[in-house]
All heavy atoms as a GROMACS GRO file, in nm:
protein
  537
    1MET      N    1   0.182   0.936  -1.772
    1MET     CA    2   0.117   0.967  -1.647
    1MET      C    3   0.021   0.852  -1.615
    1MET      O    4  -0.046   0.800  -1.703
    1MET     CB    5   0.041   1.100  -1.659
    1MET     CG    6  -0.052   1.127  -1.544
    1MET     SD    7  -0.132   1.290  -1.539
    1MET     CE    8  -0.204   1.308  -1.698
    2ASP      N    9   0.014   0.815  -1.488
    2ASP     CA   10  -0.080   0.714  -1.444
    2ASP      C   11  -0.210   0.782  -1.399
    2ASP      O   12  -0.206   0.883  -1.329
    2ASP     CB   13  -0.022   0.635  -1.327
    2ASP     CG   14   0.098   0.551  -1.371
    2ASP    OD1   15   0.098   0.506  -1.487
    2ASP    OD2   16   0.189   0.531  -1.290
    3VAL      N   17  -0.323   0.723  -1.442
    3VAL     CA   18  -0.454   0.780  -1.411
    3VAL      C   19  -0.542   0.671  -1.352
    3VAL      O   20  -0.551   0.562  -1.407
    3VAL     CB   21  -0.521   0.839  -1.538
    3VAL    CG1   22  -0.658   0.898  -1.505
    3VAL    CG2   23  -0.432   0.942  -1.604
    4THR      N   24  -0.608   0.704  -1.242
    4THR     CA   25  -0.709   0.615  -1.184
    4THR      C   26  -0.844   0.659  -1.236
    4THR      O   27  -0.879   0.777  -1.227
    4THR     CB   28  -0.707   0.623  -1.030
    4THR    OG1   29  -0.577   0.586  -0.984
    4THR    CG2   30  -0.812   0.532  -0.969
    5VAL      N   31  -0.919   0.565  -1.292
    5VAL     CA   32  -1.050   0.594  -1.348
    5VAL      C   33  -1.154   0.513  -1.271
    5VAL      O   34  -1.154   0.390  -1.276
    5VAL     CB   35  -1.056   0.557  -1.498
    5VAL    CG1   36  -1.193   0.591  -1.556
    5VAL    CG2   37  -0.946   0.627  -1.575
    6ASP      N   38  -1.241   0.582  -1.199
    6ASP     CA   39  -1.350   0.517  -1.128
    6ASP      C   40  -1.477   0.527  -1.212
    6ASP      O   41  -1.520   0.638  -1.245
    6ASP     CB   42  -1.377   0.585  -0.993
    6ASP     CG   43  -1.268   0.559  -0.892
    6ASP    OD1   44  -1.214   0.447  -0.892
    6ASP    OD2   45  -1.238   0.650  -0.814
    7VAL      N   46  -1.534   0.412  -1.247
    7VAL     CA   47  -1.662   0.409  -1.317
    7VAL      C   48  -1.767   0.386  -1.209
    7VAL      O   49  -1.768   0.282  -1.143
    7VAL     CB   50  -1.668   0.298  -1.423
    7VAL    CG1   51  -1.801   0.301  -1.496
    7VAL    CG2   52  -1.552   0.311  -1.522
    8VAL      N   53  -1.855   0.484  -1.189
    8VAL     CA   54  -1.952   0.480  -1.081
    8VAL      C   55  -2.036   0.352  -1.089
    8VAL      O   56  -2.094   0.322  -1.193
    8VAL     CB   57  -2.043   0.605  -1.083
    8VAL    CG1   58  -2.154   0.594  -0.978
    8VAL    CG2   59  -1.961   0.731  -1.063
    9GLY      N   60  -2.038   0.277  -0.980
    9GLY     CA   61  -2.115   0.154  -0.973
    9GLY      C   62  -2.056   0.038  -1.049
    9GLY      O   63  -2.118  -0.067  -1.061
   10GLU      N   64  -1.935   0.055  -1.101
   10GLU     CA   65  -1.869  -0.049  -1.181
   10GLU      C   66  -1.728  -0.070  -1.128
   10GLU      O   67  -1.709  -0.080  -1.009
   10GLU     CB   68  -1.866  -0.008  -1.329
   10GLU     CG   69  -2.003   0.021  -1.390
   10GLU     CD   70  -2.084  -0.104  -1.422
   10GLU    OE1   71  -2.024  -0.210  -1.443
   10GLU    OE2   72  -2.207  -0.092  -1.426
   11ASP      N   73  -1.632  -0.071  -1.220
   11ASP     CA   74  -1.492  -0.101  -1.187
   11ASP      C   75  -1.408   0.025  -1.170
   11ASP      O   76  -1.448   0.134  -1.206
   11ASP     CB   77  -1.428  -0.183  -1.300
   11ASP     CG   78  -1.496  -0.316  -1.321
   11ASP    OD1   79  -1.545  -0.374  -1.223
   11ASP    OD2   80  -1.499  -0.362  -1.436
   12THR      N   81  -1.288   0.003  -1.118
   12THR     CA   82  -1.183   0.105  -1.115
   12THR      C   83  -1.072   0.057  -1.206
   12THR      O   84  -1.036  -0.060  -1.205
   12THR     CB   85  -1.131   0.124  -0.972
   12THR    OG1   86  -1.237   0.170  -0.889
   12THR    CG2   87  -1.017   0.226  -0.968
   13HIS      N   88  -1.022   0.148  -1.289
   13HIS     CA   89  -0.916   0.115  -1.384
   13HIS      C   90  -0.792   0.199  -1.353
   13HIS      O   91  -0.804   0.316  -1.318
   13HIS     CB   92  -0.961   0.146  -1.528
   13HIS     CG   93  -1.086   0.075  -1.568
   13HIS    ND1   94  -1.085  -0.044  -1.634
   13HIS    CD2   95  -1.216   0.108  -1.552
   13HIS    CE1   96  -1.209  -0.083  -1.658
   13HIS    NE2   97  -1.290   0.008  -1.607
   14GLU      N   98  -0.676   0.137  -1.366
   14GLU     CA   99  -0.548   0.207  -1.355
   14GLU      C  100  -0.488   0.210  -1.495
   14GLU      O  101  -0.457   0.105  -1.550
   14GLU     CB  102  -0.455   0.135  -1.258
   14GLU     CG  103  -0.508   0.123  -1.116
   14GLU     CD  104  -0.513   0.255  -1.042
   14GLU    OE1  105  -0.436   0.347  -1.077
   14GLU    OE2  106  -0.595   0.267  -0.950
   15LEU      N  107  -0.476   0.329  -1.553
   15LEU     CA  108  -0.427   0.342  -1.691
   15LEU      C  109  -0.304   0.431  -1.696
   15LEU      O  110  -0.289   0.522  -1.614
   15LEU     CB  111  -0.536   0.401  -1.780
   15LEU     CG  112  -0.669   0.326  -1.785
   15LEU    CD1  113  -0.771   0.406  -1.864
   15LEU    CD2  114  -0.650   0.190  -1.847
   16THR      N  115  -0.220   0.406  -1.794
   16THR     CA  116  -0.106   0.492  -1.822
   16THR      C  117  -0.134   0.563  -1.953
   16THR      O  118  -0.165   0.499  -2.054
   16THR     CB  119   0.024   0.410  -1.831
   16THR    OG1  120   0.044   0.342  -1.707
   16THR    CG2  121   0.143   0.500  -1.860
   17VAL      N  122  -0.126   0.696  -1.951
   17VAL     CA  123  -0.158   0.776  -2.070
   17VAL      C  124  -0.041   0.867  -2.103
   17VAL      O  125   0.045   0.894  -2.019
   17VAL     CB  126  -0.287   0.859  -2.048
   17VAL    CG1  127  -0.405   0.769  -2.018
   17VAL    CG2  128  -0.269   0.960  -1.936
   18ASP      N  129  -0.040   0.915  -2.228
   18ASP     CA  130   0.064   1.010  -2.267
   18ASP      C  131   0.006   1.151  -2.271
   18ASP      O  132  -0.112   1.171  -2.243
   18ASP     CB  133   0.128   0.970  -2.400
   18ASP     CG  134   0.029   0.968  -2.516
   18ASP    OD1  135  -0.066   1.051  -2.518
   18ASP    OD2  136   0.046   0.885  -2.606
   19ALA      N  137   0.088   1.247  -2.306
   19ALA     CA  138   0.049   1.388  -2.302
   19ALA      C  139  -0.060   1.424  -2.404
   19ALA      O  140  -0.126   1.526  -2.389
   19ALA     CB  141   0.171   1.476  -2.325
   20GLU      N  142  -0.079   1.340  -2.504
   20GLU     CA  143  -0.178   1.368  -2.609
   20GLU      C  144  -0.314   1.303  -2.582
   20GLU      O  145  -0.409   1.325  -2.656
   20GLU     CB  146  -0.125   1.320  -2.745
   20GLU     CG  147   0.003   1.389  -2.787
   20GLU     CD  148  -0.012   1.540  -2.800
   20GLU    OE1  149  -0.110   1.584  -2.864
   20GLU    OE2  150   0.073   1.613  -2.746
   21THR      N  151  -0.325   1.223  -2.478
   21THR     CA  152  -0.449   1.150  -2.450
   21THR      C  153  -0.560   1.245  -2.409
   21THR      O  154  -0.542   1.330  -2.322
   21THR     CB  155  -0.425   1.046  -2.338
   21THR    OG1  156  -0.322   0.957  -2.379
   21THR    CG2  157  -0.551   0.967  -2.308
   22THR      N  158  -0.677   1.229  -2.472
   22THR     CA  159  -0.795   1.308  -2.436
   22THR      C  160  -0.885   1.228  -2.343
   22THR      O  161  -0.868   1.106  -2.328
   22THR     CB  162  -0.875   1.348  -2.561
   22THR    OG1  163  -0.930   1.229  -2.620
   22THR    CG2  164  -0.791   1.426  -2.661
   23TYR      N  165  -0.983   1.295  -2.286
   23TYR     CA  166  -1.078   1.224  -2.201
   23TYR      C  167  -1.159   1.123  -2.282
   23TYR      O  168  -1.193   1.017  -2.230
   23TYR     CB  169  -1.168   1.322  -2.126
   23TYR     CG  170  -1.091   1.394  -2.018
   23TYR    CD1  171  -1.052   1.527  -2.034
   23TYR    CD2  172  -1.055   1.328  -1.901
   23TYR    CE1  173  -0.980   1.592  -1.935
   23TYR    CE2  174  -0.982   1.393  -1.803
   23TYR     CZ  175  -0.945   1.524  -1.820
   23TYR     OH  176  -0.871   1.587  -1.723
   24ALA      N  177  -1.187   1.150  -2.408
   24ALA     CA  178  -1.256   1.053  -2.494
   24ALA      C  179  -1.169   0.928  -2.512
   24ALA      O  180  -1.221   0.815  -2.506
   24ALA     CB  181  -1.290   1.115  -2.629
   25ASP      N  182  -1.039   0.946  -2.531
   25ASP     CA  183  -0.947   0.831  -2.540
   25ASP      C  184  -0.950   0.750  -2.412
   25ASP      O  185  -0.953   0.626  -2.415
   25ASP     CB  186  -0.803   0.878  -2.566
   25ASP     CG  187  -0.786   0.952  -2.698
   25ASP    OD1  188  -0.859   0.922  -2.794
   25ASP    OD2  189  -0.698   1.040  -2.702
   26LEU      N  190  -0.949   0.818  -2.300
   26LEU     CA  191  -0.952   0.753  -2.170
   26LEU      C  192  -1.080   0.670  -2.153
   26LEU      O  193  -1.075   0.555  -2.108
   26LEU     CB  194  -0.944   0.860  -2.060
   26LEU     CG  195  -0.906   0.818  -1.921
   26LEU    CD1  196  -0.763   0.769  -1.916
   26LEU    CD2  197  -0.926   0.934  -1.826
   27VAL      N  198  -1.192   0.727  -2.193
   27VAL     CA  199  -1.320   0.655  -2.186
   27VAL      C  200  -1.314   0.529  -2.271
   27VAL      O  201  -1.354   0.420  -2.226
   27VAL     CB  202  -1.436   0.747  -2.231
   27VAL    CG1  203  -1.563   0.667  -2.255
   27VAL    CG2  204  -1.459   0.857  -2.129
   28ARG      N  205  -1.265   0.540  -2.392
   28ARG     CA  206  -1.256   0.423  -2.481
   28ARG      C  207  -1.167   0.314  -2.421
   28ARG      O  208  -1.195   0.196  -2.436
   28ARG     CB  209  -1.206   0.464  -2.618
   28ARG     CG  210  -1.309   0.541  -2.698
   28ARG     CD  211  -1.260   0.570  -2.840
   28ARG     NE  212  -1.339   0.674  -2.899
   28ARG     CZ  213  -1.307   0.803  -2.901
   28ARG    NH1  214  -1.192   0.845  -2.850
   28ARG    NH2  215  -1.387   0.891  -2.957
   29GLU      N  216  -1.060   0.354  -2.353
   29GLU     CA  217  -0.970   0.258  -2.290
   29GLU      C  218  -1.041   0.176  -2.181
   29GLU      O  219  -1.000   0.066  -2.151
   29GLU     CB  220  -0.848   0.328  -2.230
   29GLU     CG  221  -0.747   0.372  -2.332
   29GLU     CD  222  -0.676   0.256  -2.397
   29GLU    OE1  223  -0.639   0.160  -2.326
   29GLU    OE2  224  -0.660   0.260  -2.519
   30THR      N  225  -1.146   0.231  -2.123
   30THR     CA  226  -1.220   0.159  -2.019
   30THR      C  227  -1.333   0.075  -2.078
   30THR      O  228  -1.404   0.008  -2.004
   30THR     CB  229  -1.278   0.256  -1.914
   30THR    OG1  230  -1.372   0.343  -1.977
   30THR    CG2  231  -1.168   0.335  -1.846
   31GLY      N  232  -1.351   0.082  -2.211
   31GLY     CA  233  -1.452   0.000  -2.276
   31GLY      C  234  -1.586   0.068  -2.300
   31GLY      O  235  -1.681   0.005  -2.344
   32TRP      N  236  -1.594   0.196  -2.274
   32TRP     CA  237  -1.717   0.271  -2.295
   32TRP      C  238  -1.703   0.364  -2.414
   32TRP      O  239  -1.593   0.395  -2.458
   32TRP     CB  240  -1.754   0.352  -2.171
   32TRP     CG  241  -1.776   0.266  -2.052
   32TRP    CD1  242  -1.691   0.244  -1.948
   32TRP    CD2  243  -1.891   0.185  -2.027
   32TRP    NE1  244  -1.745   0.155  -1.860
   32TRP    CE2  245  -1.867   0.117  -1.906
   32TRP    CE3  246  -2.010   0.162  -2.095
   32TRP    CZ2  247  -1.961   0.029  -1.852
   32TRP    CZ3  248  -2.102   0.074  -2.040
   32TRP    CH2  249  -2.077   0.009  -1.920
   33SER      N  250  -1.815   0.414  -2.462
   33SER     CA  251  -1.817   0.513  -2.568
   33SER      C  252  -1.836   0.650  -2.504
   33SER      O  253  -1.911   0.662  -2.406
   33SER     CB  254  -1.934   0.485  -2.662
   33SER     OG  255  -1.961   0.596  -2.744
   34PRO      N  256  -1.771   0.754  -2.556
   34PRO     CA  257  -1.789   0.888  -2.500
   34PRO      C  258  -1.936   0.936  -2.503
   34PRO      O  259  -1.973   1.022  -2.424
   34PRO     CB  260  -1.703   0.977  -2.590
   34PRO     CG  261  -1.598   0.885  -2.641
   34PRO     CD  262  -1.668   0.752  -2.660
   35GLN      N  263  -2.019   0.878  -2.590
   35GLN     CA  264  -2.159   0.916  -2.596
   35GLN      C  265  -2.241   0.854  -2.482
   35GLN      O  266  -2.352   0.897  -2.454
   35GLN     CB  267  -2.221   0.874  -2.730
   35GLN     CG  268  -2.172   0.955  -2.848
   35GLN     CD  269  -2.033   0.912  -2.894
   35GLN    OE1  270  -1.990   0.800  -2.874
   35GLN    NE2  271  -1.961   1.004  -2.956
   36GLU      N  272  -2.186   0.753  -2.415
   36GLU     CA  273  -2.258   0.683  -2.308
   36GLU      C  274  -2.230   0.737  -2.169
   36GLU      O  275  -2.299   0.700  -2.074
   36GLU     CB  276  -2.217   0.535  -2.306
   36GLU     CG  277  -2.251   0.457  -2.429
   36GLU     CD  278  -2.199   0.316  -2.420
   36GLU    OE1  279  -2.076   0.297  -2.435
   36GLU    OE2  280  -2.281   0.226  -2.397
   37VAL      N  281  -2.129   0.821  -2.157
   37VAL     CA  282  -2.082   0.861  -2.024
   37VAL      C  283  -2.052   1.011  -2.017
   37VAL      O  284  -2.041   1.078  -2.119
   37VAL     CB  285  -1.954   0.783  -1.985
   37VAL    CG1  286  -1.977   0.634  -1.988
   37VAL    CG2  287  -1.837   0.821  -2.073
   38THR      N  288  -2.035   1.057  -1.895
   38THR     CA  289  -1.980   1.190  -1.867
   38THR      C  290  -1.856   1.170  -1.782
   38THR      O  291  -1.856   1.088  -1.690
   38THR     CB  292  -2.082   1.276  -1.790
   38THR    OG1  293  -2.195   1.300  -1.873
   38THR    CG2  294  -2.023   1.410  -1.749
   39VAL      N  295  -1.750   1.242  -1.814
   39VAL     CA  296  -1.627   1.235  -1.736
   39VAL      C  297  -1.626   1.352  -1.639
   39VAL      O  298  -1.648   1.467  -1.679
   39VAL     CB  299  -1.503   1.239  -1.827
   39VAL    CG1  300  -1.376   1.235  -1.743
   39VAL    CG2  301  -1.505   1.124  -1.926
   40LEU      N  302  -1.600   1.320  -1.512
   40LEU     CA  303  -1.597   1.422  -1.408
   40LEU      C  304  -1.457   1.431  -1.348
   40LEU      O  305  -1.394   1.329  -1.321
   40LEU     CB  306  -1.695   1.386  -1.296
   40LEU     CG  307  -1.840   1.361  -1.337
   40LEU    CD1  308  -1.919   1.307  -1.219
   40LEU    CD2  309  -1.903   1.487  -1.390
   41VAL      N  310  -1.412   1.554  -1.328
   41VAL     CA  311  -1.287   1.581  -1.256
   41VAL      C  312  -1.326   1.668  -1.138
   41VAL      O  313  -1.381   1.777  -1.156
   41VAL     CB  314  -1.184   1.652  -1.346
   41VAL    CG1  315  -1.064   1.696  -1.265
   41VAL    CG2  316  -1.142   1.562  -1.462
   42ASP      N  317  -1.303   1.617  -1.019
   42ASP     CA  318  -1.344   1.686  -0.896
   42ASP      C  319  -1.492   1.722  -0.898
   42ASP      O  320  -1.532   1.830  -0.855
   42ASP     CB  321  -1.258   1.811  -0.872
   42ASP     CG  322  -1.113   1.778  -0.846
   42ASP    OD1  323  -1.087   1.671  -0.788
   42ASP    OD2  324  -1.026   1.858  -0.885
   43GLY      N  325  -1.574   1.632  -0.955
   43GLY     CA  326  -1.719   1.651  -0.957
   43GLY      C  327  -1.771   1.740  -1.067
   43GLY      O  328  -1.891   1.763  -1.077
   44THR      N  329  -1.683   1.791  -1.152
   44THR     CA  330  -1.723   1.881  -1.260
   44THR      C  331  -1.700   1.814  -1.395
   44THR      O  332  -1.593   1.759  -1.420
   44THR     CB  333  -1.639   2.011  -1.254
   44THR    OG1  334  -1.658   2.072  -1.126
   44THR    CG2  335  -1.682   2.109  -1.362
   45PRO      N  336  -1.803   1.818  -1.484
   45PRO     CA  337  -1.785   1.758  -1.617
   45PRO      C  338  -1.674   1.827  -1.695
   45PRO      O  339  -1.653   1.948  -1.683
   45PRO     CB  340  -1.920   1.782  -1.686
   45PRO     CG  341  -2.016   1.811  -1.576
   45PRO     CD  342  -1.936   1.874  -1.466
   46VAL      N  343  -1.601   1.748  -1.775
   46VAL     CA  344  -1.496   1.802  -1.860
   46VAL      C  345  -1.526   1.767  -2.006
   46VAL      O  346  -1.587   1.664  -2.033
   46VAL     CB  347  -1.356   1.749  -1.820
   46VAL    CG1  348  -1.316   1.802  -1.684
   46VAL    CG2  349  -1.350   1.598  -1.823
   47PRO      N  350  -1.482   1.851  -2.101
   47PRO     CA  351  -1.504   1.821  -2.243
   47PRO      C  352  -1.426   1.697  -2.285
   47PRO      O  353  -1.311   1.678  -2.244
   47PRO     CB  354  -1.449   1.945  -2.315
   47PRO     CG  355  -1.435   2.050  -2.211
   47PRO     CD  356  -1.417   1.980  -2.080
   48GLU      N  357  -1.487   1.614  -2.368
   48GLU     CA  358  -1.422   1.490  -2.408
   48GLU      C  359  -1.299   1.513  -2.494
   48GLU      O  360  -1.211   1.427  -2.499
   48GLU     CB  361  -1.520   1.398  -2.481
   48GLU     CG  362  -1.568   1.451  -2.615
   48GLU     CD  363  -1.667   1.359  -2.681
   48GLU    OE1  364  -1.760   1.316  -2.615
   48GLU    OE2  365  -1.648   1.332  -2.801
   49ASP      N  366  -1.289   1.628  -2.562
   49ASP     CA  367  -1.173   1.653  -2.647
   49ASP      C  368  -1.058   1.723  -2.573
   49ASP      O  369  -0.953   1.749  -2.630
   49ASP     CB  370  -1.212   1.734  -2.771
   49ASP     CG  371  -1.271   1.870  -2.738
   49ASP    OD1  372  -1.305   1.897  -2.620
   49ASP    OD2  373  -1.287   1.951  -2.831
   50GLN      N  374  -1.075   1.748  -2.445
   50GLN     CA  375  -0.970   1.808  -2.363
   50GLN      C  376  -0.866   1.702  -2.327
   50GLN      O  377  -0.898   1.586  -2.305
   50GLN     CB  378  -1.031   1.866  -2.236
   50GLN     CG  379  -0.934   1.938  -2.146
   50GLN     CD  380  -1.006   2.002  -2.028
   50GLN    OE1  381  -1.113   2.058  -2.044
   50GLN    NE2  382  -0.947   1.991  -1.912
   51ARG      N  383  -0.740   1.742  -2.320
   51ARG     CA  384  -0.634   1.649  -2.282
   51ARG      C  385  -0.640   1.618  -2.133
   51ARG      O  386  -0.673   1.704  -2.053
   51ARG     CB  387  -0.498   1.706  -2.319
   51ARG     CG  388  -0.477   1.708  -2.468
   51ARG     CD  389  -0.334   1.740  -2.503
   51ARG     NE  390  -0.316   1.732  -2.644
   51ARG     CZ  391  -0.279   1.835  -2.721
   51ARG    NH1  392  -0.255   1.952  -2.666
   51ARG    NH2  393  -0.265   1.818  -2.850
   52VAL      N  394  -0.605   1.496  -2.100
   52VAL     CA  395  -0.604   1.452  -1.960
   52VAL      C  396  -0.486   1.518  -1.888
   52VAL      O  397  -0.372   1.506  -1.932
   52VAL     CB  398  -0.592   1.298  -1.952
   52VAL    CG1  399  -0.584   1.254  -1.806
   52VAL    CG2  400  -0.709   1.230  -2.022
   53THR      N  401  -0.516   1.585  -1.777
   53THR     CA  402  -0.412   1.656  -1.702
   53THR      C  403  -0.415   1.622  -1.553
   53THR      O  404  -0.340   1.680  -1.476
   53THR     CB  405  -0.428   1.808  -1.717
   53THR    OG1  406  -0.558   1.845  -1.670
   53THR    CG2  407  -0.410   1.852  -1.862
   54VAL      N  408  -0.502   1.528  -1.513
   54VAL     CA  409  -0.514   1.492  -1.373
   54VAL      C  410  -0.490   1.342  -1.356
   54VAL      O  411  -0.493   1.267  -1.453
   54VAL     CB  412  -0.654   1.530  -1.317
   54VAL    CG1  413  -0.674   1.680  -1.322
   54VAL    CG2  414  -0.764   1.459  -1.393
   55ASP      N  415  -0.468   1.300  -1.232
   55ASP     CA  416  -0.439   1.159  -1.209
   55ASP      C  417  -0.558   1.078  -1.156
   55ASP      O  418  -0.546   0.961  -1.126
   55ASP     CB  419  -0.320   1.143  -1.115
   55ASP     CG  420  -0.345   1.203  -0.979
   55ASP    OD1  421  -0.456   1.256  -0.954
   55ASP    OD2  422  -0.253   1.198  -0.896
   56HIS      N  423  -0.676   1.142  -1.146
   56HIS     CA  424  -0.795   1.071  -1.100
   56HIS      C  425  -0.919   1.131  -1.167
   56HIS      O  426  -0.939   1.252  -1.162
   56HIS     CB  427  -0.809   1.080  -0.948
   56HIS     CG  428  -0.922   0.997  -0.897
   56HIS    ND1  429  -1.048   1.047  -0.881
   56HIS    CD2  430  -0.928   0.867  -0.862
   56HIS    CE1  431  -1.127   0.952  -0.836
   56HIS    NE2  432  -1.056   0.841  -0.823
   57VAL      N  433  -0.999   1.046  -1.231
   57VAL     CA  434  -1.125   1.091  -1.292
   57VAL      C  435  -1.236   0.994  -1.254
   57VAL      O  436  -1.211   0.879  -1.216
   57VAL     CB  437  -1.117   1.104  -1.446
   57VAL    CG1  438  -1.009   1.199  -1.488
   57VAL    CG2  439  -1.100   0.970  -1.512
   58THR      N  440  -1.358   1.042  -1.264
   58THR     CA  441  -1.476   0.960  -1.242
   58THR      C  442  -1.556   0.956  -1.370
   58THR      O  443  -1.575   1.060  -1.435
   58THR     CB  444  -1.562   1.018  -1.129
   58THR    OG1  445  -1.482   1.026  -1.010
   58THR    CG2  446  -1.685   0.933  -1.102
   59ILE      N  447  -1.600   0.837  -1.407
   59ILE     CA  448  -1.686   0.822  -1.524
   59ILE      C  449  -1.826   0.787  -1.474
   59ILE      O  450  -1.844   0.693  -1.396
   59ILE     CB  451  -1.634   0.712  -1.619
   59ILE    CG1  452  -1.503   0.758  -1.684
   59ILE    CG2  453  -1.739   0.678  -1.725
   59ILE    CD1  454  -1.443   0.656  -1.778
   60LEU      N  455  -1.923   0.864  -1.518
   60LEU     CA  456  -2.062   0.844  -1.481
   60LEU      C  457  -2.138   0.798  -1.603
   60LEU      O  458  -2.146   0.872  -1.702
   60LEU     CB  459  -2.121   0.974  -1.426
   60LEU     CG  460  -2.267   0.971  -1.387
   60LEU    CD1  461  -2.291   0.873  -1.272
   60LEU    CD2  462  -2.313   1.110  -1.349
   61ARG      N  463  -2.190   0.676  -1.598
   61ARG     CA  464  -2.271   0.626  -1.709
   61ARG      C  465  -2.402   0.702  -1.713
   61ARG      O  466  -2.468   0.722  -1.612
   61ARG     CB  467  -2.298   0.477  -1.692
   61ARG     CG  468  -2.173   0.395  -1.713
   61ARG     CD  469  -2.196   0.249  -1.698
   61ARG     NE  470  -2.301   0.202  -1.789
   61ARG     CZ  471  -2.359   0.084  -1.779
   61ARG    NH1  472  -2.325   0.000  -1.684
   61ARG    NH2  473  -2.452   0.049  -1.865
   62LEU      N  474  -2.442   0.749  -1.832
   62LEU     CA  475  -2.564   0.828  -1.846
   62LEU      C  476  -2.688   0.740  -1.853
   62LEU      O  477  -2.794   0.780  -1.808
   62LEU     CB  478  -2.554   0.915  -1.972
   62LEU     CG  479  -2.438   1.014  -1.972
   62LEU    CD1  480  -2.432   1.087  -2.104
   62LEU    CD2  481  -2.450   1.111  -1.856
   63ILE      N  482  -2.675   0.622  -1.908
   63ILE     CA  483  -2.789   0.531  -1.922
   63ILE      C  484  -2.744   0.395  -1.875
   63ILE      O  485  -2.639   0.345  -1.915
   63ILE     CB  486  -2.836   0.521  -2.068
   63ILE    CG1  487  -2.880   0.659  -2.117
   63ILE    CG2  488  -2.947   0.420  -2.082
   63ILE    CD1  489  -2.912   0.664  -2.263
   64LYS      N  490  -2.824   0.332  -1.791
   64LYS     CA  491  -2.790   0.198  -1.743
   64LYS      C  492  -2.918   0.120  -1.729
   64LYS      O  493  -3.011   0.164  -1.662
   64LYS     CB  494  -2.718   0.205  -1.608
   64LYS     CG  495  -2.676   0.070  -1.557
   64LYS     CD  496  -2.594   0.083  -1.430
   64LYS     CE  497  -2.554  -0.054  -1.382
   64LYS     NZ  498  -2.472  -0.048  -1.264
   65GLY      N  499  -2.921   0.004  -1.792
   65GLY     CA  500  -3.039  -0.084  -1.780
   65GLY      C  501  -3.160  -0.028  -1.851
   65GLY      O  502  -3.151   0.050  -1.945
   66GLY      N  503  -3.273  -0.069  -1.807
   66GLY     CA  504  -3.398  -0.026  -1.865
   66GLY      C  505  -3.509  -0.116  -1.816
   66GLY      O  506  -3.486  -0.214  -1.746
   67SER      N  507  -3.629  -0.082  -1.849
   67SER     CA  508  -3.741  -0.162  -1.802
   67SER      C  509  -3.765  -0.279  -1.896
   67SER      O  510  -3.739  -0.271  -2.016
   67SER     CB  511  -3.866  -0.078  -1.789
   67SER     OG  512  -3.904  -0.030  -1.917
   68GLN      N  513  -3.816  -0.387  -1.842
   68GLN     CA  514  -3.851  -0.505  -1.919
   68GLN      C  515  -4.001  -0.503  -1.945
   68GLN      O  516  -4.079  -0.490  -1.851
   68GLN     CB  517  -3.813  -0.633  -1.843
   68GLN     CG  518  -3.666  -0.648  -1.818
   68GLN     CD  519  -3.590  -0.682  -1.943
   68GLN    OE1  520  -3.643  -0.746  -2.034
   68GLN    NE2  521  -3.466  -0.639  -1.953
   69ARG      N  522  -4.042  -0.514  -2.067
   69ARG     CA  523  -4.185  -0.521  -2.099
   69ARG      C  524  -4.226  -0.666  -2.113
   69ARG      O  525  -4.155  -0.745  -2.171
   69ARG     CB  526  -4.215  -0.445  -2.227
   69ARG     CG  527  -4.193  -0.298  -2.209
   69ARG     CD  528  -4.248  -0.225  -2.328
   69ARG     NE  529  -4.232  -0.083  -2.303
   69ARG     CZ  530  -4.330   0.002  -2.312
   69ARG    NH1  531  -4.450  -0.038  -2.344
   69ARG    NH2  532  -4.309   0.129  -2.288
   70ALA      N  533  -4.342  -0.697  -2.063
   70ALA     CA  534  -4.391  -0.836  -2.070
   70ALA      C  535  -4.464  -0.861  -2.200
   70ALA      O  536  -4.511  -0.780  -2.268
   70ALA     CB  537  -4.483  -0.862  -1.952
   0.00000   0.00000   0.00000
């Protein structure tokens, strides 16, 4: 199955996955760790161990950047 993965504020990825692929696997394929992001399907978070069953997901990074101390 082909899946479009939109990383909010970053890139869009087009991936091909099999029936056993989980959302955590999908996240790793985009270069992120499942601990750094939340995966959304139609705006609703999904468990990382659930198998991918849709053709479009959004990845929301939980932490980005930080303050610089002088």
